FIKOLZA-1660 file (N, C-alpha, C; in steps of 0.1 Angstrom, whole numbers, plus 5000, padded with zeros to 4 digits):
% residues 218
   i   px   py   pz ch aa at
   1 3412 1552 7885  A  X  N
   1 3426 1551 7882  A  X CA
   1 3427 1542 7869  A  X  C
   2 3435 1547 7859  A  X  N
   2 3437 1540 7847  A  X CA
   2 3446 1528 7849  A  X  C
   3 3442 1517 7843  A  X  N
   3 3451 1505 7844  A  X CA
   3 3462 1506 7834  A  X  C
   4 3474 1503 7838  A  X  N
   4 3485 1503 7829  A  X CA
   4 3485 1491 7820  A  X  C
   5 3489 1479 7825  A  X  N
   5 3489 1467 7818  A  X CA
   5 3476 1459 7821  A  X  C
   6 3468 1457 7811  A  X  N
   6 3455 1450 7812  A  X CA
   6 3458 1435 7812  A  X  C
   7 3454 1428 7822  A  X  N
   7 3455 1414 7823  A  X CA
   7 3443 1407 7817  A  X  C
   8 3445 1398 7808  A  X  N
   8 3434 1392 7800  A  X CA
   8 3435 1376 7800  A  X  C
   9 3423 1370 7802  A  X  N
   9 3422 1356 7800  A  X CA
   9 3414 1354 7787  A  X  C
  10 3419 1347 7777  A  X  N
  10 3412 1344 7764  A  X CA
  10 3405 1331 7765  A  X  C
  11 3392 1331 7761  A  X  N
  11 3385 1318 7762  A  X CA
  11 3379 1316 7748  A  X  C
  12 3383 1305 7741  A  X  N
  12 3378 1301 7728  A  X CA
  12 3382 1287 7726  A  X  C
  13 3373 1279 7720  A  X  N
  13 3376 1265 7718  A  X CA
  13 3385 1263 7705  A  X  C
  14 3388 1273 7698  A  X  N
  14 3397 1272 7686  A  X CA
  14 3411 1277 7690  A  X  C
  15 3421 1268 7690  A  X  N
  15 3434 1271 7694  A  X CA
  15 3440 1282 7685  A  X  C
  16 3437 1282 7672  A  X  N
  16 3442 1292 7663  A  X CA
  16 3437 1306 7667  A  X  C
  17 3424 1307 7670  A  X  N
  17 3418 1320 7674  A  X CA
  17 3425 1325 7687  A  X  C
  18 3427 1316 7696  A  X  N
  18 3433 1320 7709  A  X CA
  18 3447 1325 7707  A  X  C
  19 3455 1318 7699  A  X  N
  19 3469 1322 7696  A  X CA
  19 3469 1335 7688  A  X  C
  20 3460 1337 7679  A  X  N
  20 3459 1349 7671  A  X CA
  20 3456 1361 7680  A  X  C
  21 3446 1360 7688  A  X  N
  21 3442 1370 7697  A  X CA
  21 3453 1374 7707  A  X  C
  22 3460 1363 7712  A  X  N
  22 3471 1366 7721  A  X CA
  22 3482 1373 7715  A  X  C
  23 3485 1370 7702  A  X  N
  23 3496 1377 7695  A  X CA
  23 3492 1391 7693  A  X  C
  24 3480 1394 7688  A  X  N
  24 3475 1407 7686  A  X CA
  24 3477 1416 7699  A  X  C
  25 3471 1411 7709  A  X  N
  25 3471 1418 7722  A  X CA
  25 3485 1420 7728  A  X  C
  26 3493 1410 7727  A  X  N
  26 3507 1411 7732  A  X CA
  26 3514 1422 7724  A  X  C
  27 3513 1421 7711  A  X  N
  27 3520 1431 7702  A  X CA
  27 3516 1445 7705  A  X  C
  28 3503 1447 7710  A  X  N
  28 3498 1461 7712  A  X CA
  28 3507 1467 7723  A  X  C
  29 3511 1459 7733  A  X  N
  29 3520 1465 7743  A  X CA
  29 3513 1469 7756  A  X  C
  30 3500 1470 7756  A  X  N
  30 3492 1474 7767  A  X CA
  30 3485 1463 7774  A  X  C
  31 3488 1450 7770  A  X  N
  31 3481 1439 7775  A  X CA
  31 3490 1427 7780  A  X  C
  32 3486 1420 7790  A  X  N
  32 3493 1408 7794  A  X CA
  32 3483 1397 7793  A  X  C
  33 3485 1387 7784  A  X  N
  33 3476 1375 7783  A  X CA
  33 3481 1366 7794  A  X  C
  34 3473 1365 7804  A  X  N
  34 3477 1357 7816  A  X CA
  34 3473 1342 7815  A  X  C
  35 3465 1339 7804  A  X  N
  35 3461 1325 7802  A  X CA
  35 3452 1323 7791  A  X  C
  36 3450 1311 7787  A  X  N
  36 3440 1308 7776  A  X CA
  36 3432 1296 7782  A  X  C
  37 3419 1296 7778  A  X  N
  37 3410 1285 7782  A  X CA
  37 3402 1280 7770  A  X  C
  38 3399 1267 7769  A  X  N
  38 3392 1262 7757  A  X CA
  38 3378 1260 7759  A  X  C
  39 3373 1261 7772  A  X  N
  39 3359 1260 7775  A  X CA
  39 3355 1267 7788  A  X  C
  40 3342 1267 7791  A  X  N
  40 3337 1275 7802  A  X CA
  40 3343 1270 7816  A  X  C
  41 3343 1257 7817  A  X  N
  41 3349 1251 7830  A  X CA
  41 3363 1255 7832  A  X  C
  42 3371 1254 7822  A  X  N
  42 3385 1258 7823  A  X CA
  42 3386 1273 7826  A  X  C
  43 3378 1281 7819  A  X  N
  43 3378 1295 7822  A  X CA
  43 3375 1299 7836  A  X  C
  44 3366 1292 7842  A  X  N
  44 3363 1295 7856  A  X CA
  44 3375 1292 7865  A  X  C
  45 3381 1281 7864  A  X  N
  45 3393 1277 7872  A  X CA
  45 3404 1288 7870  A  X  C
  46 3407 1292 7858  A  X  N
  46 3418 1301 7855  A  X CA
  46 3415 1315 7859  A  X  C
  47 3402 1319 7858  A  X  N
  47 3398 1332 7863  A  X CA
  47 3399 1333 7878  A  X  C
  48 3395 1323 7885  A  X  N
  48 3395 1323 7900  A  X CA
  48 3410 1323 7904  A  X  C
  49 3418 1315 7897  A  X  N
  49 3432 1314 7901  A  X CA
  49 3441 1327 7898  A  X  C
  50 3438 1333 7887  A  X  N
  50 3446 1344 7882  A  X CA
  50 3440 1358 7883  A  X  C
  51 3427 1359 7885  A  X  N
  51 3420 1372 7887  A  X CA
  51 3424 1382 7876  A  X  C
  52 3421 1379 7864  A  X  N
  52 3424 1389 7853  A  X CA
  52 3415 1401 7854  A  X  C
  53 3419 1412 7847  A  X  N
  53 3410 1423 7846  A  X CA
  53 3399 1420 7837  A  X  C
  54 3402 1413 7826  A  X  N
  54 3392 1410 7816  A  X CA
  54 3392 1395 7812  A  X  C
  55 3380 1389 7811  A  X  N
  55 3379 1376 7805  A  X CA
  55 3372 1378 7791  A  X  C
  56 3379 1375 7781  A  X  N
  56 3374 1376 7767  A  X CA
  56 3369 1363 7762  A  X  C
  57 3355 1362 7761  A  X  N
  57 3348 1350 7759  A  X CA
  57 3343 1349 7744  A  X  C
  58 3346 1337 7738  A  X  N
  58 3339 1333 7726  A  X CA
  58 3325 1329 7731  A  X  C
  59 3315 1327 7722  A  X  N
  59 3302 1323 7726  A  X CA
  59 3299 1309 7723  A  X  C
  60 3301 1305 7711  A  X  N
  60 3297 1291 7707  A  X CA
  60 3308 1281 7710  A  X  C
  61 3307 1276 7722  A  X  N
  61 3317 1266 7726  A  X CA
  61 3310 1253 7732  A  X  C
  62 3317 1242 7732  A  X  N
  62 3311 1230 7737  A  X CA
  62 3311 1230 7753  A  X  C
  63 3304 1221 7759  A  X  N
  63 3304 1220 7774  A  X CA
  63 3296 1231 7780  A  X  C
  64 3300 1235 7792  A  X  N
  64 3293 1245 7800  A  X CA
  64 3291 1258 7791  A  X  C
  65 3279 1263 7791  A  X  N
  65 3276 1276 7784  A  X CA
  65 3285 1287 7788  A  X  C
  66 3290 1295 7778  A  X  N
  66 3298 1307 7781  A  X CA
  66 3291 1316 7791  A  X  C
  67 3278 1317 7789  A  X  N
  67 3270 1327 7797  A  X CA
  67 3269 1322 7812  A  X  C
  68 3268 1309 7814  A  X  N
  68 3268 1303 7827  A  X CA
  68 3281 1305 7833  A  X  C
  69 3292 1302 7825  A  X  N
  69 3306 1304 7830  A  X CA
  69 3308 1318 7834  A  X  C
  70 3303 1328 7826  A  X  N
  70 3305 1342 7829  A  X CA
  70 3298 1346 7842  A  X  C
  71 3286 1341 7844  A  X  N
  71 3279 1343 7857  A  X CA
  71 3287 1338 7869  A  X  C
  72 3293 1326 7867  A  X  N
  72 3300 1320 7878  A  X CA
  72 3313 1328 7881  A  X  C
  73 3320 1333 7871  A  X  N
  73 3332 1341 7872  A  X CA
  73 3328 1354 7879  A  X  C
  74 3317 1360 7875  A  X  N
  74 3313 1373 7881  A  X CA
  74 3310 1371 7896  A  X  C
  75 3304 1360 7899  A  X  N
  75 3301 1357 7913  A  X CA
  75 3314 1355 7922  A  X  C
  76 3323 1348 7916  A  X  N
  76 3335 1344 7924  A  X CA
  76 3346 1354 7923  A  X  C
  77 3347 1362 7912  A  X  N
  77 3357 1372 7910  A  X CA
  77 3351 1385 7905  A  X  C
  78 3343 1392 7914  A  X  N
  78 3335 1403 7910  A  X CA
  78 3343 1415 7903  A  X  C
  79 3356 1415 7906  A  X  N
  79 3364 1426 7901  A  X CA
  79 3367 1424 7886  A  X  C
  80 3366 1411 7882  A  X  N
  80 3369 1408 7868  A  X CA
  80 3357 1411 7859  A  X  C
  81 3360 1417 7847  A  X  N
  81 3350 1421 7838  A  X CA
  81 3349 1412 7826  A  X  C
  82 3337 1410 7821  A  X  N
  82 3335 1400 7810  A  X CA
  82 3332 1408 7797  A  X  C
  83 3339 1404 7786  A  X  N
  83 3337 1409 7773  A  X CA
  83 3335 1397 7764  A  X  C
  84 3324 1397 7756  A  X  N
  84 3322 1386 7746  A  X CA
  84 3327 1391 7732  A  X  C
  85 3333 1381 7725  A  X  N
  85 3338 1383 7712  A  X CA
  85 3333 1372 7703  A  X  C
  86 3324 1375 7694  A  X  N
  86 3317 1364 7687  A  X CA
  86 3316 1368 7672  A  X  C
  87 3314 1357 7664  A  X  N
  87 3311 1359 7650  A  X CA
  87 3296 1363 7648  A  X  C
  88 3288 1361 7658  A  X  N
  88 3274 1362 7657  A  X CA
  88 3269 1373 7667  A  X  C
  89 3258 1380 7662  A  X  N
  89 3252 1390 7671  A  X CA
  89 3236 1388 7672  A  X  C
  90 3233 1375 7674  A  X  N
  90 3218 1372 7676  A  X CA
  90 3213 1379 7688  A  X  C
  91 3200 1383 7688  A  X  N
  91 3193 1389 7699  A  X CA
  91 3195 1381 7712  A  X  C
  92 3193 1367 7710  A  X  N
  92 3193 1359 7723  A  X CA
  92 3207 1359 7729  A  X  C
  93 3218 1360 7721  A  X  N
  93 3231 1361 7726  A  X CA
  93 3233 1374 7733  A  X  C
  94 3228 1385 7727  A  X  N
  94 3230 1398 7733  A  X CA
  94 3222 1399 7747  A  X  C
  95 3210 1394 7747  A  X  N
  95 3202 1393 7759  A  X CA
  95 3209 1386 7770  A  X  C
  96 3215 1374 7767  A  X  N
  96 3222 1366 7777  A  X CA
  96 3235 1373 7782  A  X  C
  97 3242 1380 7772  A  X  N
  97 3254 1387 7776  A  X CA
  97 3251 1398 7786  A  X  C
  98 3240 1405 7783  A  X  N
  98 3236 1416 7792  A  X CA
  98 3232 1410 7806  A  X  C
  99 3225 1399 7805  A  X  N
  99 3220 1393 7818  A  X CA
  99 3231 1389 7827  A  X  C
 100 3242 1385 7822  A  X  N
 100 3253 1381 7830  A  X CA
 100 3263 1392 7832  A  X  C
 101 3259 1405 7830  A  X  N
 101 3266 1417 7833  A  X CA
 101 3279 1419 7825  A  X  C
 102 3278 1414 7813  A  X  N
 102 3290 1417 7804  A  X CA
 102 3291 1432 7802  A  X  C
 103 3304 1436 7801  A  X  N
 103 3306 1450 7799  A  X CA
 103 3310 1453 7784  A  X  C
 104 3310 1443 7776  A  X  N
 104 3313 1445 7762  A  X CA
 104 3308 1433 7753  A  X  C
 105 3304 1436 7741  A  X  N
 105 3300 1426 7731  A  X CA
 105 3306 1430 7718  A  X  C
 106 3317 1424 7714  A  X  N
 106 3324 1427 7702  A  X CA
 106 3322 1416 7691  A  X  C
 107 3325 1419 7679  A  X  N
 107 3323 1409 7668  A  X CA
 107 3337 1407 7662  A  X  C
 108 3339 1394 7657  A  X  N
 108 3352 1390 7651  A  X CA
 108 3354 1397 7638  A  X  C
 109 3345 1404 7632  A  X  N
 109 3347 1412 7620  A  X CA
 109 3353 1426 7623  A  X  C
 110 3354 1430 7635  A  X  N
 110 3361 1442 7639  A  X CA
 110 3376 1441 7638  A  X  C
 111 3382 1453 7636  A  X  N
 111 3397 1453 7634  A  X CA
 111 3404 1450 7647  A  X  C
 112 3416 1444 7647  A  X  N
 112 3423 1442 7659  A  X CA
 112 3425 1455 7668  A  X  C
 113 3427 1466 7661  A  X  N
 113 3429 1479 7668  A  X CA
 113 3416 1482 7676  A  X  C
 114 3405 1481 7669  A  X  N
 114 3392 1484 7675  A  X CA
 114 3389 1475 7687  A  X  C
 115 3392 1462 7685  A  X  N
 115 3390 1453 7696  A  X CA
 115 3399 1456 7708  A  X  C
 116 3412 1459 7706  A  X  N
 116 3421 1462 7717  A  X CA
 116 3417 1475 7724  A  X  C
 117 3412 1485 7716  A  X  N
 117 3407 1498 7723  A  X CA
 117 3395 1495 7731  A  X  C
 118 3386 1487 7726  A  X  N
 118 3374 1484 7733  A  X CA
 118 3377 1477 7746  A  X  C
 119 3386 1467 7746  A  X  N
 119 3390 1460 7758  A  X CA
 119 3396 1469 7768  A  X  C
 120 3404 1478 7763  A  X  N
 120 3411 1488 7772  A  X CA
 120 3401 1497 7779  A  X  C
 121 3391 1501 7771  A  X  N
 121 3380 1509 7777  A  X CA
 121 3372 1502 7788  A  X  C
 122 3369 1489 7785  A  X  N
 122 3362 1482 7796  A  X CA
 122 3370 1480 7808  A  X  C
 123 3383 1477 7806  A  X  N
 123 3392 1475 7818  A  X CA
 123 3393 1487 7827  A  X  C
 124 3391 1499 7821  A  X  N
 124 3392 1511 7828  A  X CA
 124 3378 1517 7832  A  X  C
 125 3368 1508 7832  A  X  N
 125 3355 1512 7838  A  X CA
 125 3344 1515 7828  A  X  C
 126 3347 1514 7815  A  X  N
 126 3337 1517 7805  A  X CA
 126 3330 1505 7800  A  X  C
 127 3323 1506 7789  A  X  N
 127 3317 1495 7782  A  X CA
 127 3319 1497 7767  A  X  C
 128 3318 1486 7760  A  X  N
 128 3320 1487 7746  A  X CA
 128 3312 1477 7738  A  X  C
 129 3304 1481 7728  A  X  N
 129 3296 1472 7720  A  X CA
 129 3298 1474 7706  A  X  C
 130 3299 1464 7698  A  X  N
 130 3300 1465 7683  A  X CA
 130 3289 1473 7678  A  X  C
 131 3291 1481 7667  A  X  N
 131 3280 1489 7662  A  X CA
 131 3267 1482 7659  A  X  C
 132 3267 1470 7654  A  X  N
 132 3255 1462 7651  A  X CA
 132 3248 1458 7664  A  X  C
 133 3255 1458 7675  A  X  N
 133 3250 1455 7688  A  X CA
 133 3245 1468 7694  A  X  C
 134 3253 1478 7694  A  X  N
 134 3249 1491 7700  A  X CA
 134 3236 1496 7694  A  X  C
 135 3234 1494 7682  A  X  N
 135 3222 1500 7675  A  X CA
 135 3209 1493 7680  A  X  C
 136 3210 1482 7687  A  X  N
 136 3199 1474 7692  A  X CA
 136 3197 1476 7707  A  X  C
 137 3205 1484 7713  A  X  N
 137 3205 1486 7728  A  X CA
 137 3197 1498 7731  A  X  C
 138 3191 1498 7743  A  X  N
 138 3185 1509 7749  A  X CA
 138 3192 1512 7762  A  X  C
 139 3198 1524 7763  A  X  N
 139 3205 1528 7775  A  X CA
 139 3198 1540 7782  A  X  C
 140 3193 1537 7794  A  X  N
 140 3186 1548 7801  A  X CA
 140 3189 1546 7816  A  X  C
 141 3181 1553 7824  A  X  N
 141 3183 1553 7839  A  X CA
 141 3182 1539 7845  A  X  C
 142 3175 1530 7838  A  X  N
 142 3174 1516 7842  A  X CA
 142 3186 1507 7839  A  X  C
 143 3195 1513 7831  A  X  N
 143 3207 1505 7827  A  X CA
 143 3207 1502 7812  A  X  C
 144 3213 1491 7808  A  X  N
 144 3214 1488 7794  A  X CA
 144 3206 1475 7791  A  X  C
 145 3198 1476 7781  A  X  N
 145 3190 1464 7777  A  X CA
 145 3188 1464 7762  A  X  C
 146 3184 1452 7757  A  X  N
 146 3181 1450 7743  A  X CA
 146 3167 1457 7741  A  X  C
 147 3166 1463 7729  A  X  N
 147 3153 1469 7725  A  X CA
 147 3143 1459 7723  A  X  C
 148 3130 1462 7721  A  X  N
 148 3119 1453 7719  A  X CA
 148 3123 1442 7710  A  X  C
 149 3122 1430 7714  A  X  N
 149 3125 1418 7706  A  X CA
 149 3112 1412 7701  A  X  C
 150 3113 1407 7688  A  X  N
 150 3101 1401 7682  A  X CA
 150 3101 1386 7684  A  X  C
 151 3112 1381 7690  A  X  N
 151 3113 1366 7691  A  X CA
 151 3107 1361 7704  A  X  C
 152 3102 1349 7704  A  X  N
 152 3096 1343 7716  A  X CA
 152 3106 1341 7727  A  X  C
 153 3119 1340 7723  A  X  N
 153 3129 1337 7734  A  X CA
 153 3130 1348 7744  A  X  C
 154 3125 1360 7741  A  X  N
 154 3125 1371 7750  A  X CA
 154 3116 1368 7762  A  X  C
 155 3108 1358 7761  A  X  N
 155 3099 1354 7773  A  X CA
 155 3107 1345 7782  A  X  C
 156 3118 1339 7778  A  X  N
 156 3126 1330 7786  A  X CA
 156 3136 1336 7795  A  X  C
 157 3138 1330 7806  A  X  N
 157 3149 1334 7815  A  X CA
 157 3162 1329 7809  A  X  C
 158 3174 1335 7814  A  X  N
 158 3187 1330 7809  A  X CA
 158 3188 1315 7812  A  X  C
 159 3184 1310 7823  A  X  N
 159 3185 1296 7826  A  X CA
 159 3177 1288 7817  A  X  C
 160 3165 1292 7814  A  X  N
 160 3156 1285 7804  A  X CA
 160 3162 1284 7790  A  X  C
 161 3169 1295 7786  A  X  N
 161 3175 1295 7773  A  X CA
 161 3187 1285 7773  A  X  C
 162 3194 1284 7784  A  X  N
 162 3205 1274 7784  A  X CA
 162 3199 1260 7784  A  X  C
 163 3189 1257 7791  A  X  N
 163 3183 1244 7790  A  X CA
 163 3178 1241 7776  A  X  C
 164 3172 1251 7770  A  X  N
 164 3167 1250 7756  A  X CA
 164 3178 1246 7747  A  X  C
 165 3189 1252 7748  A  X  N
 165 3201 1249 7740  A  X CA
 165 3205 1235 7742  A  X  C
 166 3207 1230 7754  A  X  N
 166 3211 1217 7757  A  X CA
 166 3201 1206 7752  A  X  C
 167 3188 1209 7755  A  X  N
 167 3178 1200 7750  A  X CA
 167 3178 1198 7735  A  X  C
 168 3179 1210 7728  A  X  N
 168 3179 1210 7713  A  X CA
 168 3192 1202 7708  A  X  C
 169 3202 1202 7716  A  X  N
 169 3214 1195 7712  A  X CA
 169 3214 1180 7715  A  X  C
 170 3202 1176 7720  A  X  N
 170 3200 1161 7723  A  X CA
 170 3205 1156 7736  A  X  C
 171 3209 1165 7745  A  X  N
 171 3213 1161 7759  A  X CA
 171 3201 1157 7767  A  X  C
 172 3204 1147 7776  A  X  N
 172 3193 1142 7785  A  X CA
 172 3192 1152 7796  A  X  C
 173 3181 1152 7804  A  X  N
 173 3180 1161 7815  A  X CA
 173 3191 1158 7826  A  X  C
 174 3194 1145 7827  A  X  N
 174 3205 1142 7837  A  X CA
 174 3218 1148 7833  A  X  C
 175 3221 1148 7820  A  X  N
 175 3234 1153 7814  A  X CA
 175 3234 1169 7816  A  X  C
 176 3222 1175 7813  A  X  N
 176 3221 1189 7815  A  X CA
 176 3223 1193 7830  A  X  C
 177 3217 1186 7839  A  X  N
 177 3218 1189 7853  A  X CA
 177 3233 1188 7857  A  X  C
 178 3240 1178 7852  A  X  N
 178 3254 1177 7856  A  X CA
 178 3262 1189 7850  A  X  C
 179 3259 1192 7838  A  X  N
 179 3267 1203 7831  A  X CA
 179 3264 1217 7838  A  X  C
 180 3252 1219 7842  A  X  N
 180 3248 1232 7848  A  X CA
 180 3249 1232 7863  A  X  C
 181 3253 1221 7869  A  X  N
 181 3255 1219 7883  A  X CA
 181 3242 1222 7891  A  X  C
 182 3231 1217 7885  A  X  N
 182 3217 1218 7891  A  X CA
 182 3211 1204 7893  A  X  C
 183 3200 1203 7900  A  X  N
 183 3194 1190 7902  A  X CA
 183 3185 1187 7889  A  X  C
 184 3183 1174 7887  A  X  N
 184 3174 1170 7876  A  X CA
 184 3160 1176 7877  A  X  C
 185 3155 1177 7890  A  X  N
 185 3142 1183 7892  A  X CA
 185 3142 1197 7887  A  X  C
 186 3152 1205 7890  A  X  N
 186 3153 1219 7886  A  X CA
 186 3153 1219 7871  A  X  C
 187 3161 1211 7864  A  X  N
 187 3161 1211 7850  A  X CA
 187 3147 1207 7844  A  X  C
 188 3141 1198 7850  A  X  N
 188 3127 1194 7846  A  X CA
 188 3118 1205 7847  A  X  C
 189 3119 1213 7858  A  X  N
 189 3110 1225 7859  A  X CA
 189 3113 1235 7849  A  X  C
 190 3126 1238 7846  A  X  N
 190 3130 1247 7835  A  X CA
 190 3124 1243 7822  A  X  C
 191 3126 1230 7819  A  X  N
 191 3121 1224 7807  A  X CA
 191 3106 1226 7805  A  X  C
 192 3099 1223 7815  A  X  N
 192 3084 1224 7814  A  X CA
 192 3080 1239 7812  A  X  C
 193 3087 1248 7819  A  X  N
 193 3084 1262 7818  A  X CA
 193 3087 1267 7804  A  X  C
 194 3099 1264 7798  A  X  N
 194 3102 1269 7785  A  X CA
 194 3093 1263 7774  A  X  C
 195 3090 1251 7775  A  X  N
 195 3081 1245 7765  A  X CA
 195 3067 1251 7766  A  X  C
 196 3062 1255 7778  A  X  N
 196 3049 1261 7779  A  X CA
 196 3050 1275 7773  A  X  C
 197 3060 1283 7776  A  X  N
 197 3062 1296 7770  A  X CA
 197 3063 1296 7755  A  X  C
 198 3070 1287 7750  A  X  N
 198 3073 1286 7735  A  X CA
 198 3061 1279 7728  A  X  C
 199 3053 1272 7736  A  X  N
 199 3043 1263 7730  A  X CA
 199 3049 1253 7720  A  X  C
 200 3060 1247 7725  A  X  N
 200 3067 1237 7717  A  X CA
 200 3069 1225 7727  A  X  C
 201 3065 1213 7722  A  X  N
 201 3064 1202 7731  A  X CA
 201 3072 1189 7727  A  X  C
 202 3080 1191 7717  A  X  N
 202 3089 1179 7713  A  X CA
 202 3102 1184 7709  A  X  C
 203 3112 1175 7710  A  X  N
 203 3126 1179 7708  A  X CA
 203 3129 1183 7694  A  X  C
 204 3123 1177 7684  A  X  N
 204 3125 1181 7670  A  X CA
 204 3122 1195 7667  A  X  C
 205 3110 1199 7672  A  X  N
 205 3106 1213 7670  A  X CA
 205 3114 1223 7679  A  X  C
 206 3119 1218 7691  A  X  N
 206 3128 1226 7699  A  X CA
 206 3141 1228 7691  A  X  C
 207 3146 1218 7685  A  X  N
 207 3159 1219 7678  A  X CA
 207 3157 1229 7666  A  X  C
 208 3146 1228 7659  A  X  N
 208 3143 1237 7648  A  X CA
 208 3142 1251 7652  A  X  C
 209 3136 1253 7664  A  X  N
 209 3135 1267 7669  A  X CA
 209 3148 1272 7673  A  X  C
 210 3156 1264 7680  A  X  N
 210 3169 1268 7685  A  X CA
 210 3179 1271 7673  A  X  C
 211 3178 1264 7662  A  X  N
 211 3186 1267 7650  A  X CA
 211 3182 1280 7644  A  X  C
 212 3169 1282 7643  A  X  N
 212 3164 1295 7637  A  X CA
 212 3168 1307 7645  A  X  C
 213 3168 1305 7659  A  X  N
 213 3172 1316 7668  A  X CA
 213 3187 1318 7670  A  X  C
 214 3195 1309 7664  A  X  N
 214 3209 1310 7665  A  X CA
 214 3215 1304 7678  A  X  C
 215 3207 1296 7685  A  X  N
 215 3211 1290 7698  A  X CA
 215 3221 1278 7695  A  X  C
 216 3218 1271 7684  A  X  N
 216 3227 1260 7680  A  X CA
 216 3229 1261 7665  A  X  C
 217 3239 1253 7660  A  X  N
 217 3241 1253 7646  A  X CA
 217 3233 1241 7640  A  X  C
 218 3230 1243 7627  A  X  N
 218 3223 1233 7620  A  X CA
 218 3233 1221 7617  A  X  C
% end
């Protein structure tokens, strides 16, 4: 059944971007922006409370990772679909978006009309990926996945990638554990595993790697 008015939660740490997106979508006439969130934790609370059809996520935000927040929303509100909207289309972002069952990955360079049509398609059971993302995907009987990656981060699990990002940003293991709602021992295990896989064993080199792979900004 086709959804008439698509209910959307917009998640972005920039107030101007949130208000601009809300204005675009509201003017379209086929959307109801039921809320805005400035970070992953806020997004989880509002998604659980309001059960939107779509959560439209920015990627590069402070605090809880957008990918971790998306996984938690999918677990708690399985009928809600996740779409990422980012200025970046790094392989590691695409891999993590697919891992948390996102139904779309759009870029901020696309037109408002293209973005609204993509969101509407996802709300009605489809999927939508920006051309630069679509060209790197393999779609077959096993589902949707990123094509062969040449980067070492393809060896890492989504959790290990999140720990890498936080470590490279200078967070302590205790701080990471609190942010990800995991034990310090679990974070220590993830840290050891990712360092072994990447063959990187100090934070300076981790930060350099994370910048090069687009996990954090320089």
